[in-house]
Biopython code that builds the backbone (N, CA, C, O; Angstrom):
import numpy as np
from Bio.PDB.StructureBuilder import StructureBuilder

atoms = [
    (1, "MET", "N", (147.125, 101.864, 156.473)),
    (1, "MET", "CA", (147.284, 100.449, 156.628)),
    (1, "MET", "C", (148.653, 100.077, 156.088)),
    (1, "MET", "O", (149.137, 100.677, 155.129)),
    (2, "LYS", "N", (149.262, 99.100, 156.699)),
    (2, "LYS", "CA", (150.580, 98.656, 156.279)),
    (2, "LYS", "C", (150.500, 97.238, 155.739)),
    (2, "LYS", "O", (149.889, 96.360, 156.347)),
    (3, "HIS", "N", (151.130, 97.028, 154.583)),
    (3, "HIS", "CA", (151.185, 95.711, 153.945)),
    (3, "HIS", "C", (152.635, 95.473, 153.556)),
    (3, "HIS", "O", (153.115, 96.033, 152.571)),
    (4, "GLY", "N", (153.332, 94.652, 154.320)),
    (4, "GLY", "CA", (154.766, 94.481, 154.109)),
    (4, "GLY", "C", (155.483, 95.771, 154.450)),
    (4, "GLY", "O", (155.342, 96.285, 155.560)),
    (5, "ASN", "N", (156.260, 96.308, 153.501)),
    (5, "ASN", "CA", (156.950, 97.571, 153.750)),
    (5, "ASN", "C", (156.256, 98.748, 153.062)),
    (5, "ASN", "O", (156.851, 99.815, 152.914)),
    (6, "VAL", "N", (155.012, 98.562, 152.646)),
    (6, "VAL", "CA", (154.246, 99.606, 151.967)),
    (6, "VAL", "C", (153.108, 100.064, 152.863)),
    (6, "VAL", "O", (152.409, 99.248, 153.463)),
    (7, "ARG", "N", (152.927, 101.389, 152.948)),
    (7, "ARG", "CA", (151.838, 101.949, 153.737)),
    (7, "ARG", "C", (150.900, 102.695, 152.787)),
    (7, "ARG", "O", (151.350, 103.482, 151.954)),
    (8, "GLU", "N", (149.604, 102.446, 152.916)),
    (8, "GLU", "CA", (148.598, 103.094, 152.079)),
    (8, "GLU", "C", (147.524, 103.694, 152.974)),
    (8, "GLU", "O", (147.116, 103.077, 153.957)),
    (9, "ASN", "N", (147.061, 104.906, 152.635)),
    (9, "ASN", "CA", (145.964, 105.517, 153.378)),
    (9, "ASN", "C", (144.686, 104.750, 153.105)),
    (9, "ASN", "O", (144.367, 104.445, 151.955)),
    (10, "ALA", "N", (143.953, 104.438, 154.168)),
    (10, "ALA", "CA", (142.677, 103.736, 154.016)),
    (10, "ALA", "C", (141.703, 104.287, 155.040)),
    (10, "ALA", "O", (142.107, 104.751, 156.106)),
    (11, "LEU", "N", (140.433, 104.237, 154.720)),
    (11, "LEU", "CA", (139.393, 104.838, 155.537)),
    (11, "LEU", "C", (138.242, 103.855, 155.672)),
    (11, "LEU", "O", (137.860, 103.197, 154.705)),
    (12, "GLU", "N", (137.691, 103.759, 156.879)),
    (12, "GLU", "CA", (136.526, 102.912, 157.126)),
    (12, "GLU", "C", (135.500, 103.733, 157.891)),
    (12, "GLU", "O", (135.812, 104.283, 158.947)),
    (13, "VAL", "N", (134.272, 103.826, 157.370)),
    (13, "VAL", "CA", (133.190, 104.513, 158.061)),
    (13, "VAL", "C", (132.547, 103.506, 158.996)),
    (13, "VAL", "O", (132.028, 102.483, 158.550)),
    (14, "LEU", "N", (132.579, 103.791, 160.297)),
    (14, "LEU", "CA", (132.025, 102.863, 161.273)),
    (14, "LEU", "C", (130.543, 103.089, 161.519)),
    (14, "LEU", "O", (129.805, 102.126, 161.729)),
    (15, "LYS", "N", (130.086, 104.342, 161.499)),
    (15, "LYS", "CA", (128.671, 104.619, 161.735)),
    (15, "LYS", "C", (128.307, 105.916, 161.037)),
    (15, "LYS", "O", (129.015, 106.917, 161.140)),
    (16, "LEU", "N", (127.209, 105.880, 160.339)),
    (16, "LEU", "CA", (126.675, 107.054, 159.684)),
    (16, "LEU", "C", (125.194, 107.105, 160.017)),
    (16, "LEU", "O", (124.425, 106.288, 159.509)),
    (17, "THR", "N", (124.780, 108.034, 160.848)),
    (17, "THR", "CA", (123.414, 108.093, 161.349)),
    (17, "THR", "C", (122.420, 108.395, 160.232)),
    (17, "THR", "O", (122.585, 109.355, 159.479)),
    (18, "GLY", "N", (121.396, 107.569, 160.139)),
    (18, "GLY", "CA", (120.288, 107.828, 159.231)),
    (18, "GLY", "C", (120.545, 107.550, 157.761)),
    (18, "GLY", "O", (119.711, 107.897, 156.925)),
    (19, "ALA", "N", (121.661, 106.943, 157.419)),
    (19, "ALA", "CA", (121.946, 106.656, 156.013)),
    (19, "ALA", "C", (122.689, 105.334, 155.893)),
    (19, "ALA", "O", (123.431, 104.935, 156.790)),
    (20, "SER", "N", (122.476, 104.673, 154.781)),
    (20, "SER", "CA", (123.224, 103.440, 154.556)),
    (20, "SER", "C", (124.572, 103.793, 153.928)),
    (20, "SER", "O", (124.716, 104.838, 153.293)),
    (21, "HIS", "N", (125.536, 102.928, 154.107)),
    (21, "HIS", "CA", (126.855, 103.126, 153.518)),
    (21, "HIS", "C", (127.524, 101.775, 153.337)),
    (21, "HIS", "O", (127.129, 100.784, 153.951)),
    (22, "GLN", "N", (128.542, 101.747, 152.486)),
    (22, "GLN", "CA", (129.280, 100.510, 152.271)),
    (22, "GLN", "C", (130.118, 100.209, 153.498)),
    (22, "GLN", "O", (130.734, 101.107, 154.074)),
    (23, "LYS", "N", (130.140, 98.964, 153.892)),
    (23, "LYS", "CA", (130.892, 98.561, 155.075)),
    (23, "LYS", "C", (132.186, 97.895, 154.641)),
    (23, "LYS", "O", (132.357, 96.683, 154.775)),
    (24, "LYS", "N", (133.097, 98.714, 154.115)),
    (24, "LYS", "CA", (134.392, 98.205, 153.684)),
    (24, "LYS", "C", (135.440, 99.301, 153.852)),
    (24, "LYS", "O", (135.106, 100.472, 154.034)),
    (25, "ILE", "N", (136.688, 98.913, 153.789)),
    (25, "ILE", "CA", (137.798, 99.853, 153.880)),
    (25, "ILE", "C", (138.138, 100.296, 152.465)),
    (25, "ILE", "O", (138.283, 99.461, 151.572)),
    (26, "VAL", "N", (138.267, 101.613, 152.250)),
    (26, "VAL", "CA", (138.536, 102.154, 150.921)),
    (26, "VAL", "C", (139.766, 103.053, 150.944)),
    (26, "VAL", "O", (140.143, 103.582, 151.989)),
    (27, "ALA", "N", (140.383, 103.216, 149.785)),
    (27, "ALA", "CA", (141.542, 104.085, 149.642)),
    (27, "ALA", "C", (141.092, 105.544, 149.620)),
    (27, "ALA", "O", (139.983, 105.861, 149.192)),
    (28, "TYR", "N", (141.983, 106.427, 150.092)),
    (28, "TYR", "CA", (141.715, 107.856, 150.001)),
    (28, "TYR", "C", (143.020, 108.605, 149.838)),
    (28, "TYR", "O", (144.097, 108.050, 150.054)),
    (29, "GLN", "N", (142.921, 109.884, 149.452)),
    (29, "GLN", "CA", (144.088, 110.734, 149.282)),
    (29, "GLN", "C", (143.776, 112.095, 149.876)),
    (29, "GLN", "O", (142.672, 112.613, 149.712)),
    (30, "LEU", "N", (144.756, 112.675, 150.571)),
    (30, "LEU", "CA", (144.611, 114.025, 151.113)),
    (30, "LEU", "C", (145.248, 114.999, 150.134)),
    (30, "LEU", "O", (146.450, 114.929, 149.877)),
    (31, "THR", "N", (144.444, 115.912, 149.587)),
    (31, "THR", "CA", (144.931, 116.872, 148.592)),
    (31, "THR", "C", (144.519, 118.291, 148.970)),
    (31, "THR", "O", (144.302, 119.127, 148.092)),
    (32, "GLY", "N", (144.410, 118.569, 150.254)),
    (32, "GLY", "CA", (143.777, 119.793, 150.719)),
    (32, "GLY", "C", (142.322, 119.509, 151.069)),
    (32, "GLY", "O", (141.707, 120.221, 151.863)),
    (33, "HIS", "N", (141.791, 118.467, 150.467)),
    (33, "HIS", "CA", (140.476, 117.898, 150.750)),
    (33, "HIS", "C", (140.679, 116.394, 150.888)),
    (33, "HIS", "O", (141.767, 115.890, 150.608)),
    (34, "ILE", "N", (139.669, 115.687, 151.307)),
    (34, "ILE", "CA", (139.745, 114.228, 151.334)),
    (34, "ILE", "C", (139.092, 113.708, 150.055)),
    (34, "ILE", "O", (137.910, 113.953, 149.815)),
    (35, "VAL", "N", (139.861, 112.991, 149.236)),
    (35, "VAL", "CA", (139.351, 112.371, 148.018)),
    (35, "VAL", "C", (139.247, 110.880, 148.291)),
    (35, "VAL", "O", (140.254, 110.226, 148.565)),
    (36, "VAL", "N", (138.036, 110.338, 148.217)),
    (36, "VAL", "CA", (137.790, 108.931, 148.530)),
    (36, "VAL", "C", (137.609, 108.160, 147.225)),
    (36, "VAL", "O", (136.926, 108.619, 146.310)),
    (37, "TYR", "N", (138.230, 106.982, 147.152)),
    (37, "TYR", "CA", (138.141, 106.106, 145.988)),
    (37, "TYR", "C", (137.389, 104.835, 146.387)),
    (37, "TYR", "O", (138.020, 103.821, 146.683)),
    (38, "PRO", "N", (136.047, 104.871, 146.402)),
    (38, "PRO", "CA", (135.270, 103.738, 146.917)),
    (38, "PRO", "C", (135.371, 102.472, 146.073)),
    (38, "PRO", "O", (135.107, 101.382, 146.582)),
    (39, "ASP", "N", (135.745, 102.584, 144.798)),
    (39, "ASP", "CA", (135.827, 101.401, 143.939)),
    (39, "ASP", "C", (137.229, 100.805, 143.869)),
    (39, "ASP", "O", (137.423, 99.740, 143.285)),
    (40, "GLN", "N", (138.209, 101.491, 144.465)),
    (40, "GLN", "CA", (139.588, 100.992, 144.442)),
    (40, "GLN", "C", (139.847, 100.138, 145.670)),
    (40, "GLN", "O", (139.610, 100.572, 146.798)),
    (41, "GLU", "N", (140.332, 98.930, 145.451)),
    (41, "GLU", "CA", (140.675, 98.071, 146.575)),
    (41, "GLU", "C", (141.963, 98.565, 147.214)),
    (41, "GLU", "O", (142.864, 99.035, 146.518)),
    (42, "VAL", "N", (142.055, 98.464, 148.518)),
    (42, "VAL", "CA", (143.268, 98.844, 149.226)),
    (42, "VAL", "C", (144.360, 97.853, 148.838)),
    (42, "VAL", "O", (144.138, 96.643, 148.867)),
    (43, "PHE", "N", (145.539, 98.362, 148.474)),
    (43, "PHE", "CA", (146.705, 97.582, 148.041)),
    (43, "PHE", "C", (146.500, 96.892, 146.697)),
    (43, "PHE", "O", (147.239, 95.957, 146.388)),
    (44, "SER", "N", (145.535, 97.307, 145.889)),
    (44, "SER", "CA", (145.277, 96.629, 144.615)),
    (44, "SER", "C", (146.314, 96.959, 143.550)),
    (44, "SER", "O", (146.518, 96.161, 142.635)),
    (45, "GLU", "N", (146.971, 98.106, 143.639)),
    (45, "GLU", "CA", (147.905, 98.541, 142.601)),
    (45, "GLU", "C", (149.351, 98.298, 142.983)),
    (45, "GLU", "O", (150.229, 98.996, 142.475)),
    (46, "MET", "N", (149.646, 97.335, 143.860)),
    (46, "MET", "CA", (151.013, 97.128, 144.324)),
    (46, "MET", "C", (151.551, 95.818, 143.855)),
    (46, "MET", "O", (152.696, 95.477, 144.154)),
]
sb = StructureBuilder()
sb.init_structure("model")
sb.init_model(0)
sb.init_chain("A")
sb.init_seg("    ")
for serial, (resi, resn, name, xyz) in enumerate(atoms, 1):
    if name == "N":
        sb.init_residue(resn, " ", resi, " ")
    sb.init_atom(name, np.array(xyz, "f"), 0.0, 1.0, " ", f" {name:<3s}", serial, name[0])
structure = sb.get_structure()
């Protein structure tokens, strides 16, 4: 996602069969794996 001249990785799960999930966009980081930060707001630390 882009906010002004800053770009931040964000992830939104649109459908997850058979399970409930939070319906919001969350920050993530690629470190060889996907690390998801569900409690961090996107663009909160800028």
